[in-house]
C-alpha positions in Angstrom: 33.7 -7.8 -0.3 30.1 -8.6 -0.3 28.7 -11.9 -1.8 26.9 -11.0 -4.9 23.5 -12.8 -5.4 20.4 -12.9 -7.4 17.4 -10.6 -6.5 14.9 -13.2 -5.1 13.1 -11.7 -2.2 11.5 -8.6 -0.7 14.6 -8.3 1.6 16.7 -8.2 -1.6 14.6 -5.3 -2.8 14.7 -3.4 0.3 18.5 -3.8 0.5 18.8 -2.4 -3.0 16.5 0.4 -2.4 17.9 1.4 1.0 21.5 1.4 -0.4 20.6 3.3 -3.5 18.8 6.0 -1.7 21.3 6.2 0.8 23.7 7.2 -1.9 21.2 9.6 -3.4 20.9 11.3 0.0 24.7 11.9 0.1 25.2 12.7 -3.6 26.2 16.4 -4.2 24.1 16.6 -7.4 20.9 14.7 -6.3 20.7 15.1 -2.6 19.1 18.6 -2.5 16.4 17.8 -5.2 15.4 14.6 -3.3 15.6 16.0 0.2 13.8 19.3 -0.6 10.9 17.4 -2.0 10.8 14.4 0.3 11.9 16.3 3.5 11.0 14.2 6.5 8.9 11.6 4.5 11.9 9.4 3.6 10.3 6.2 5.3 7.1 6.7 3.4 9.0 7.4 0.1 11.1 4.1 0.7 8.1 2.0 1.5 6.6 3.1 -1.9 9.9 2.3 -3.6 9.9 -1.1 -2.0 6.5 -1.9 -3.5 7.3 -0.4 -6.9 10.5 -2.6 -7.2 8.8 -5.6 -5.6 6.1 -5.4 -8.4 8.8 -4.9 -11.2 11.4 -7.3 -10.1 9.5 -10.1 -8.2 6.2 -10.0 -10.1 4.4 -9.4 -6.8 2.0 -6.8 -7.5 2.0 -4.5 -4.4 2.4 -1.2 -6.0 -0.7 0.6 -7.4 -0.2 4.0 -8.8 1.4 6.2 -11.4 5.1 6.8 -10.8 5.4 10.0 -13.1 3.0 12.6 -11.7 4.8 13.2 -8.5 8.0 13.8 -10.6 6.5 15.9 -13.4 7.9 19.2 -12.2 11.1 18.5 -10.4 14.0 20.9 -11.1 16.1 18.3 -12.8 18.3 18.2 -16.1 20.0 15.5 -18.1 23.0 15.3 -15.7 20.5 14.5 -12.8 19.1 11.6 -14.7 22.6 10.4 -15.7 23.7 10.5 -12.2 20.6 8.6 -10.9 21.3 5.9 -13.5 24.8 5.6 -12.6 24.3 5.3 -8.8 21.3 3.0 -9.4 23.4 0.7 -11.7 26.4 0.7 -9.6 24.2 -0.3 -6.6 22.6 -3.2 -8.4 26.1 -4.4 -9.8 27.6 -4.2 -6.2 25.0 -6.4 -4.6 23.5 -8.6 -7.4 23.7 -10.4 -10.7 21.4 -12.4 -12.9 18.3 -11.7 -14.8 16.5 -9.6 -12.3 19.6 -7.5 -11.8 19.7 -6.8 -15.5 16.0 -6.1 -15.5 16.4 -3.5 -12.7 19.0 -1.7 -14.5 17.0 -1.8 -17.8 13.9 -0.6 -16.0 15.8 2.2 -14.3 17.1 3.4 -17.7 13.7 3.1 -19.2 12.0 5.1 -16.7 14.7 7.9 -16.6 14.2 8.1 -20.5 10.4 8.2 -20.1 10.5 10.6 -17.3 12.9 13.0 -19.3 10.6 13.0 -22.3 7.4 13.6 -20.3 9.0 16.3 -18.2 10.1 18.1 -21.2 6.7 18.0 -22.8 5.1 19.4 -19.7 7.7 22.2 -19.5 6.9 23.1 -23.0 3.1 23.1 -22.9 0.2 24.1 -20.8 -0.9 20.5 -20.1 -0.6 19.1 -16.7 -0.3 15.4 -15.7 -3.3 13.9 -13.9 -2.5 13.2 -10.4 
């Protein structure tokens, strides 16, 4: 059994991101969506995710960008978001506890909700996100 700890460093963020996306790449529902889009660019994607979560959880502003536009037209439905949240929360809970762990889970759920609403809006209109 792993010794749970608080999220305090970039190494903690890296472990969270690596373990979570390792699960995503193996998950029957999610793997094709992610692997089809990311293809051989997983190292690049993971680096971006380290910076995003470092900014969100450690208040070290290393991520600059808009997370939604690259996801705007992914072929996903409610069950994809539910699985993403489940895997993410399980990963956080397995390794971490505390305020930042709670913030990570809250932020993940918030992003999933926001992405779903925006994706539905773009699907049902002629507007396109600025990339």
